[in-house]
C-alpha positions as CSV (number, residue, x, y, z in Angstrom):
1,X,57.3,107.4,103.1
2,X,59.5,109.9,104.8
3,X,57.6,113.2,105.3
4,X,60.9,115.1,105.8
5,X,62.0,114.6,102.2
6,X,62.6,117.8,100.4
7,X,60.7,118.0,97.1
8,X,62.0,121.5,96.0
9,X,63.8,124.5,97.3
10,X,64.2,128.0,95.9
11,X,66.5,131.0,96.8
12,X,64.4,133.9,98.0
13,X,63.9,136.6,100.6
14,X,61.5,136.5,103.6
15,X,60.1,139.5,105.3
16,X,60.8,139.2,109.1
17,X,58.1,141.1,110.8
18,X,59.9,141.2,114.2
19,X,62.9,143.1,112.8
20,X,61.1,144.8,109.9
21,X,63.6,143.7,107.3
22,X,64.1,141.2,104.5
23,X,66.2,138.1,105.2
24,X,67.8,136.0,102.4
25,X,67.5,132.3,102.5
26,X,65.9,129.2,100.9
27,X,62.2,128.3,100.7
28,X,61.7,124.5,100.9
29,X,58.7,122.3,100.2
30,X,58.2,118.9,101.7
31,X,55.2,116.6,101.1
32,X,53.4,118.0,104.1
33,X,55.0,121.3,105.1
34,X,56.7,124.6,104.0
35,X,60.0,125.8,105.5
36,X,62.3,128.8,105.2
37,X,65.9,128.7,106.5
38,X,68.1,131.9,106.7
39,X,71.4,131.8,104.9
40,X,73.6,133.6,107.4
41,X,72.4,132.1,110.7
42,X,70.9,128.8,109.4
43,X,67.9,129.4,111.6
44,X,64.5,127.9,110.7
45,X,62.3,131.0,110.5
46,X,59.2,129.4,108.9
47,X,57.8,125.9,109.4
48,X,54.1,125.2,109.1
49,X,51.8,122.4,107.7
50,X,50.3,122.7,104.2
51,X,46.8,122.0,105.6
52,X,47.0,125.1,107.8
53,X,47.4,127.4,104.7
54,X,44.3,129.5,103.9
55,X,45.4,131.3,100.8
56,X,48.3,131.6,98.3
57,X,48.5,134.8,96.3
58,X,50.7,136.8,93.9
59,X,51.2,140.3,95.3
60,X,53.6,143.2,95.1
61,X,55.6,144.7,98.0
62,X,55.9,148.5,98.0
63,X,53.9,148.4,94.8
64,X,57.0,147.5,92.8
65,X,58.6,144.2,93.7
66,X,56.7,141.0,92.8
67,X,56.1,138.8,95.8
68,X,54.3,135.7,96.9
69,X,52.1,135.7,100.0
70,X,51.0,132.7,102.0
71,X,48.2,133.1,104.6
72,X,48.7,130.6,107.4
73,X,45.9,130.8,109.9
74,X,46.0,134.5,110.9
75,X,49.7,135.1,109.9
76,X,50.6,136.4,106.4
77,X,54.1,135.4,105.2
78,X,55.8,137.5,102.4
79,X,58.4,136.0,100.0
80,X,60.2,138.0,97.3
81,X,63.1,137.7,94.9
82,X,62.0,134.1,94.0
83,X,64.2,132.2,91.6
84,X,63.9,131.2,88.8
85,X,60.6,133.2,88.9
86,X,57.5,133.7,91.0
87,X,55.2,131.8,88.6
88,X,57.2,128.6,89.0
89,X,57.1,128.7,92.8
90,X,53.4,129.6,92.8
91,X,52.3,126.8,90.5
92,X,54.2,124.1,92.5
93,X,53.1,125.3,95.9
94,X,49.5,125.6,94.8
95,X,49.5,122.1,93.3
96,X,50.8,120.4,96.5
97,X,48.6,122.5,98.7
98,X,45.5,121.5,96.7
99,X,46.4,117.8,96.7
100,X,47.1,117.9,100.5
101,X,43.7,119.3,101.2
102,X,42.0,116.6,99.0
103,X,44.0,113.8,100.6
104,X,43.4,115.0,104.1
105,X,39.6,114.6,103.7
106,X,40.0,111.0,102.5
107,X,42.5,110.3,105.4
108,X,40.0,111.6,108.0
109,X,37.3,109.3,106.7
110,X,39.6,106.3,106.7
111,X,40.8,107.1,110.3
112,X,37.2,107.2,111.5
113,X,36.5,103.8,109.9
114,X,39.5,102.2,111.4
115,X,38.5,103.2,114.9
116,X,35.4,101.1,114.7
117,X,37.2,97.9,113.6
118,X,38.7,95.2,115.8
119,X,42.3,96.3,115.2
120,X,43.3,96.0,118.8
121,X,42.2,92.4,119.0
122,X,44.1,91.5,115.9
123,X,47.2,93.3,117.1
124,X,47.1,91.3,120.3
125,X,47.1,88.1,118.4
126,X,50.0,89.1,116.1
127,X,52.3,90.5,118.8
128,X,53.8,87.1,119.8
129,X,54.7,86.0,116.2
130,X,55.7,89.5,114.9
131,X,59.4,89.2,115.8
132,X,59.9,85.8,114.1
133,X,58.0,87.0,111.1
134,X,60.2,90.1,110.8
135,X,63.4,88.0,110.9
136,X,62.0,85.6,108.2
137,X,60.9,88.6,106.0
138,X,64.3,90.2,106.3
139,X,66.0,87.1,105.0
140,X,63.6,86.8,102.1
141,X,63.9,90.5,101.4
142,X,67.7,90.3,101.3
143,X,67.5,87.4,98.8
144,X,64.9,89.3,96.7
145,X,67.2,92.3,96.6
146,X,70.0,90.2,95.1
147,X,67.7,88.9,92.4
148,X,66.4,92.4,91.8
149,X,69.9,93.8,91.3
150,X,70.6,91.0,88.8
151,X,67.4,91.6,86.8
152,X,67.9,95.4,86.9
153,X,71.3,95.0,85.3
154,X,70.0,92.7,82.7
155,X,67.1,95.0,81.9
156,X,69.4,98.0,81.6
157,X,71.6,96.1,79.2
158,X,68.6,95.0,77.1
159,X,67.2,98.6,77.1
160,X,70.5,100.0,75.9
161,X,70.6,97.4,73.1
162,X,67.1,98.4,72.0
163,X,68.1,102.1,71.9
164,X,71.3,101.3,70.0
165,X,69.4,99.1,67.5
166,X,67.0,101.9,66.8
167,X,69.7,104.5,66.3
168,X,71.7,102.2,64.1
169,X,68.6,101.6,62.0
170,X,68.4,105.4,61.5
171,X,72.0,105.5,60.5
172,X,71.7,102.7,58.0
173,X,69.0,104.6,56.0
174,X,69.5,108.4,56.4
175,X,66.8,110.6,55.1
176,X,69.2,112.6,52.8
177,X,70.5,109.5,50.9
178,X,68.7,109.4,47.5
179,X,68.8,105.6,47.2
180,X,67.4,104.9,50.7
181,X,65.2,102.0,51.1
182,X,62.7,104.3,52.8
183,X,61.7,105.6,49.4
184,X,60.3,102.2,48.4
185,X,58.5,101.9,51.7
186,X,56.9,105.3,51.6
187,X,53.5,104.3,50.2
188,X,53.2,101.6,52.9
189,X,54.0,104.0,55.7
190,X,51.2,106.4,54.8
191,X,48.4,104.0,55.9
192,X,49.2,104.0,59.6
193,X,49.3,107.8,59.6
194,X,45.8,108.0,58.1
195,X,44.5,105.7,60.8
196,X,46.2,107.6,63.6
197,X,43.3,109.9,64.2
198,X,41.0,106.8,64.5
199,X,43.2,105.2,67.1
200,X,43.1,108.3,69.2
201,X,39.5,107.7,70.1
202,X,40.4,104.2,71.3
203,X,43.0,105.4,73.7
204,X,40.4,106.4,76.2
205,X,39.6,102.7,76.7
206,X,43.3,101.9,77.6
207,X,43.8,104.5,80.3
208,X,45.6,103.1,83.3
209,X,45.9,106.2,85.4
210,X,45.7,110.0,85.0
211,X,47.2,112.5,87.5
212,X,47.7,116.3,87.6
213,X,51.4,117.3,87.0
214,X,53.6,120.4,86.7
215,X,55.4,120.3,83.3
216,X,58.9,121.5,82.5
217,X,60.0,121.1,78.9
218,X,63.8,120.4,78.4
219,X,65.7,123.0,80.5
220,X,63.1,125.8,80.4
221,X,62.7,127.7,83.6
222,X,59.0,128.2,83.0
223,X,56.5,125.5,84.2
224,X,52.9,125.0,83.6
225,X,50.2,122.8,85.0
226,X,48.9,119.8,83.0
227,X,48.1,116.1,83.2
228,X,50.0,112.9,82.7
229,X,48.0,109.9,81.3
230,X,49.4,106.4,81.2
231,X,48.2,104.0,78.6
232,X,49.0,100.4,77.9
233,X,50.8,101.5,74.8
234,X,52.7,104.5,76.2
235,X,52.2,107.8,78.0
236,X,50.7,111.2,77.1
237,X,51.3,114.7,78.4
238,X,48.6,117.3,78.0
239,X,47.8,120.8,79.3
240,X,44.9,121.9,81.5
241,X,42.6,122.2,78.5
242,X,43.2,118.5,77.6
243,X,45.2,119.6,74.6
244,X,48.0,117.0,73.9
245,X,51.5,118.5,74.3
246,X,53.4,115.3,73.5
247,X,52.7,111.6,73.3
248,X,55.3,108.9,73.9
249,X,54.8,105.4,72.5
250,X,56.4,102.6,74.5
251,X,59.0,102.1,71.8
252,X,59.8,105.9,71.7
253,X,60.8,106.2,75.4
254,X,64.5,105.8,75.7
255,X,64.8,106.4,79.5
256,X,62.8,107.5,82.5
257,X,64.6,108.9,85.4
258,X,63.1,109.1,88.9
259,X,64.7,112.1,90.6
260,X,62.5,112.1,93.7
261,X,59.3,110.2,94.6
262,X,57.4,113.2,93.2
263,X,59.5,114.1,90.1
264,X,60.4,112.2,87.0
265,X,61.9,113.0,83.6
266,X,61.0,111.3,80.3
267,X,63.4,111.4,77.3
268,X,63.5,110.3,73.7
269,X,66.9,110.5,71.9
270,X,67.5,111.5,68.3
271,X,70.5,111.8,65.9
272,X,71.2,115.2,64.4
273,X,68.6,117.0,66.5
274,X,67.9,117.8,70.2
275,X,66.4,115.1,72.4
276,X,62.7,115.4,73.4
277,X,62.7,115.6,77.2
278,X,60.0,116.5,79.7
279,X,60.3,116.9,83.5
280,X,57.1,116.1,85.5
281,X,56.4,117.0,89.1
282,X,53.2,115.8,90.9
283,X,52.0,115.1,94.5
284,X,50.4,111.9,93.1
285,X,53.5,110.7,91.3
286,X,54.1,107.9,93.9
287,X,50.9,106.3,92.6
288,X,52.2,106.4,89.0
289,X,55.9,105.3,89.6
290,X,55.0,101.6,90.3
291,X,53.1,101.5,87.0
292,X,56.0,103.1,85.1
293,X,58.4,100.7,86.8
294,X,56.3,97.7,85.6
295,X,55.7,99.1,82.1
296,X,59.2,100.4,81.4
297,X,61.3,98.1,83.7
298,X,64.2,98.1,81.1
299,X,64.4,101.8,80.8
300,X,63.5,103.3,84.2
301,X,66.4,104.5,86.5
302,X,66.1,105.6,90.2
303,X,68.5,108.3,91.1
304,X,70.1,108.7,94.6
305,X,67.2,110.8,96.1
306,X,64.6,108.2,94.9
307,X,66.3,105.1,96.2
308,X,64.8,105.5,99.7
309,X,61.3,105.5,98.1
310,X,62.1,102.2,96.4
311,X,63.3,100.7,99.7
312,X,60.3,102.0,101.5
313,X,57.9,100.3,99.0
314,X,59.8,97.0,99.1
315,X,60.7,97.0,102.8
316,X,59.5,93.9,104.7
317,X,58.5,96.0,107.6
318,X,56.0,98.0,105.5
319,X,53.4,95.3,105.4
320,X,53.5,92.4,107.9
321,X,49.9,91.5,107.4
322,X,48.0,88.9,105.5
323,X,49.9,89.1,102.2
324,X,53.2,87.9,103.7
325,X,51.4,85.2,105.7
326,X,49.7,84.0,102.5
327,X,52.9,84.0,100.5
328,X,54.9,82.2,103.3
329,X,52.1,79.6,103.8
330,X,51.9,78.9,100.1
331,X,55.6,78.5,99.8
332,X,55.8,76.1,102.7
333,X,52.9,74.1,101.5
334,X,54.4,73.7,98.1
335,X,57.7,72.6,99.6
336,X,56.4,70.2,102.2
337,X,53.8,68.6,100.0
338,X,55.1,68.6,96.5
339,X,52.5,67.8,93.9
340,X,54.6,65.6,91.6
341,X,55.3,62.0,92.8
342,X,58.9,60.8,93.2
343,X,59.6,57.9,90.9
344,X,62.7,55.7,90.3
345,X,66.0,57.2,89.5
346,X,66.8,55.0,86.6
347,X,64.5,56.8,84.1
348,X,65.3,60.3,85.2
349,X,67.7,62.6,83.5
350,X,70.1,65.0,85.1
351,X,67.5,67.8,85.5
352,X,65.1,65.6,87.5
353,X,68.0,64.5,89.8
354,X,68.9,68.1,90.5
355,X,65.2,68.9,91.2
356,X,65.1,66.0,93.8
357,X,68.2,67.4,95.5
358,X,66.6,70.8,95.6
359,X,63.5,69.4,97.1
360,X,65.4,67.7,99.9
361,X,67.2,70.9,100.7
362,X,63.9,72.8,100.6
363,X,62.3,70.3,103.0
364,X,65.1,70.8,105.6
365,X,64.7,74.6,105.3
366,X,61.0,74.2,105.6
367,X,61.4,72.3,108.9
368,X,63.5,75.2,110.2
369,X,60.9,77.7,109.2
370,X,58.2,75.7,110.8
371,X,60.1,75.6,114.0
372,X,60.4,79.4,113.8
């Protein structure tokens, strides 16, 4: 993943100690660093790693103006006039700083373990065949992208049809119509509501993943920390005290938009009242996005800033190890040695004749791949 991607930026003022004055500009946050760029000159005045931060505090400059201070090694940086407000910037910076410190400890242990392996020997064995494998993987990846685009379009159409069907159902039986069929079904609908409290205790068994997030409700400027929990039947948003803020069942989610690899928004549409929408930001969101993509494939949408994240996950150059070798070996083995015997053509229908033609073409392609 690109470490230079900008997660968030805020207009603010930075106290430049050399000239003893406040400089207006933008404070930017990347997955691993904090930067400040001046508006007038475009000069990068602040650029340091998140792991080098010792403390983040809320303070006041001149005992009047609210400010945010970041202690980086032995240097104290002052930021004021933060927009939309100081609490929003503090919560997001503290979240990513804490997650960076936790992940750096695990990364150090993994690096020490890798040094003791025989990676150099394996690298020497794979160097000769790497170029050919990359060319083959690029061709397969290009074909896979074509199929993915087709499936994404079909899933988008099917998801829109599901939303339209649910909205049309609400229009057919409005709540204010005295002769609505819902009146006859009211006694039957009370039973699931009574058992809803019982099913909440069972949700703990179906937890797929739980990550800390920064929550923004609709278009509010205030944010607050919380948790996102993914179940097999939907997703749940709760606060720091594990109190449920909102729960989305799978059928209630109308669309999920991936703004960046670290930020998503979940929305449920209604007729006659505002939509229910939540915007979620987390340093561990890249771990949850593949699960959301698999669970809500018909309703998830990647925006422009998140397309690079999808390409990085599906790039053939990301993993050229055993998984690609196993997939390619299994594909060639199935083509060269088909399990089903070839019989006479007299008793075959058109589908079997077409399958034989495809096998002949596949065998020729397999020979070319084996030569490569």
